[in-house]
C-alpha positions in Angstrom: -56.2 57.3 93.5 -56.8 53.9 91.9 -60.2 52.2 92.6 -62.2 49.4 91.2 -65.9 49.0 90.9 -68.9 47.2 89.2 -68.9 49.8 86.3 -71.7 48.5 84.2 -74.5 48.8 86.9 -76.7 51.9 86.3 -74.4 53.3 83.7 -75.6 55.8 81.2 -72.6 55.6 78.8 -73.8 58.3 76.6 -73.9 60.9 79.4 -71.0 59.3 81.2 -73.0 59.1 84.3 -73.2 56.3 87.1 -76.3 56.9 89.2 -78.7 54.7 91.0 -81.6 56.8 89.5 -80.6 56.5 85.8 -83.2 53.8 85.0 -86.5 53.1 86.5 -86.3 49.3 86.8 -89.3 49.1 89.0 -91.7 50.5 86.4 -90.2 48.5 83.6 -89.7 45.1 85.3 -92.1 45.3 88.3 -89.2 45.1 90.9 -86.7 47.3 92.4 -84.0 44.6 93.0 -83.8 45.2 96.8 -80.6 43.4 97.6 -77.8 45.3 99.4 -74.2 45.4 98.5 -73.3 42.3 100.6 -76.2 40.2 99.1 -75.2 41.1 95.6 -71.7 40.1 96.3 -72.6 36.8 97.9 -74.9 35.9 95.0 -72.3 37.0 92.4 -74.9 39.7 91.2 -72.1 42.3 91.7 -68.3 42.5 92.0 -65.3 44.3 91.0 -65.1 44.4 87.2 -63.2 47.5 86.2 -60.5 49.9 87.5 -60.2 53.6 86.9 -58.4 56.7 88.5 -60.3 58.9 90.8 -59.8 62.5 89.6 -62.1 64.8 91.6 -64.9 65.0 94.3 -67.8 67.6 94.5 -68.5 68.2 98.1 -71.6 69.8 99.6 -71.5 72.8 102.1 -70.9 70.3 104.9 -67.8 68.6 103.2 -69.7 65.4 102.3 -69.2 64.1 98.8 -72.0 64.4 96.3 -70.4 63.1 93.2 -67.0 61.8 91.9 -65.2 62.2 88.6 -63.1 59.3 87.3 -60.8 59.0 84.4 -61.7 55.9 82.4 -59.6 53.9 79.9 -62.3 53.4 77.3 -61.0 56.5 75.3 -62.2 60.1 74.8 -65.3 59.2 72.8 -66.7 57.3 75.9 -68.6 59.0 78.6 -67.7 62.8 79.0 -64.5 63.1 77.1 -63.1 59.7 78.5 -64.4 60.6 82.1 -67.2 59.3 84.2 -69.3 61.0 86.8 -70.7 59.0 89.6 -73.0 59.9 92.5 -71.8 59.3 96.1 -74.8 56.9 96.5 -73.6 54.9 93.5 -70.0 54.9 94.8 -71.0 53.7 98.1 -73.0 50.7 96.5 -70.6 49.6 93.7 -67.1 50.6 94.6 -65.0 47.6 95.8 -61.4 48.5 96.1 -59.6 51.9 96.7 -55.9 52.4 96.9 -54.7 55.7 98.5 -51.5 57.0 100.1 -51.1 56.0 103.6 -50.8 59.6 104.5 -54.6 60.1 103.8 -55.8 57.1 105.7 -57.3 57.7 109.3 -55.4 56.2 112.2 -58.3 54.0 113.2 -58.3 52.4 109.8 -54.5 52.0 109.8 -54.9 50.2 113.0 -57.0 47.6 111.3 -54.0 46.8 109.1 -52.2 45.4 112.2 -54.6 42.4 112.4 -53.8 39.0 111.0 -55.2 38.8 107.6 -57.7 36.1 106.7 -57.0 34.4 103.4 -60.0 33.6 101.5 -60.2 30.8 98.9 -60.0 31.9 95.4 -63.7 31.2 94.7 -64.9 33.4 97.5 -66.7 36.6 96.4 -65.6 38.4 99.7 -67.8 38.9 102.8 -69.3 35.4 102.6 -67.6 34.4 105.9 -69.7 37.3 107.6 -72.9 35.3 108.4 
């Protein structure tokens, strides 16, 4: 599956790990940057910057995702042998586009595809019309 994300946020490139807890910004900078995903997009603090291929998911005992493994295009010397691991919390915060085969999409989401699309201007960061 193809997806795109804001890959540089909370990235530990040596370990190949994308995790909201990689760095303690509150202790270093005196703030924890409390914006949610929508606020970051509207203010251009975050957006889709890199595409990769989802390779695997680690599920807990209840079948909920814990972490994801992706194949990156930066070469085998980057991350873990060319792969990155992201926590599910990071995935929720910084993933922007996901392309999957229709057969894996739930019916309630497929129904949304029948709506008339809204064309946003080229400069719109997404979501800004949701006031």
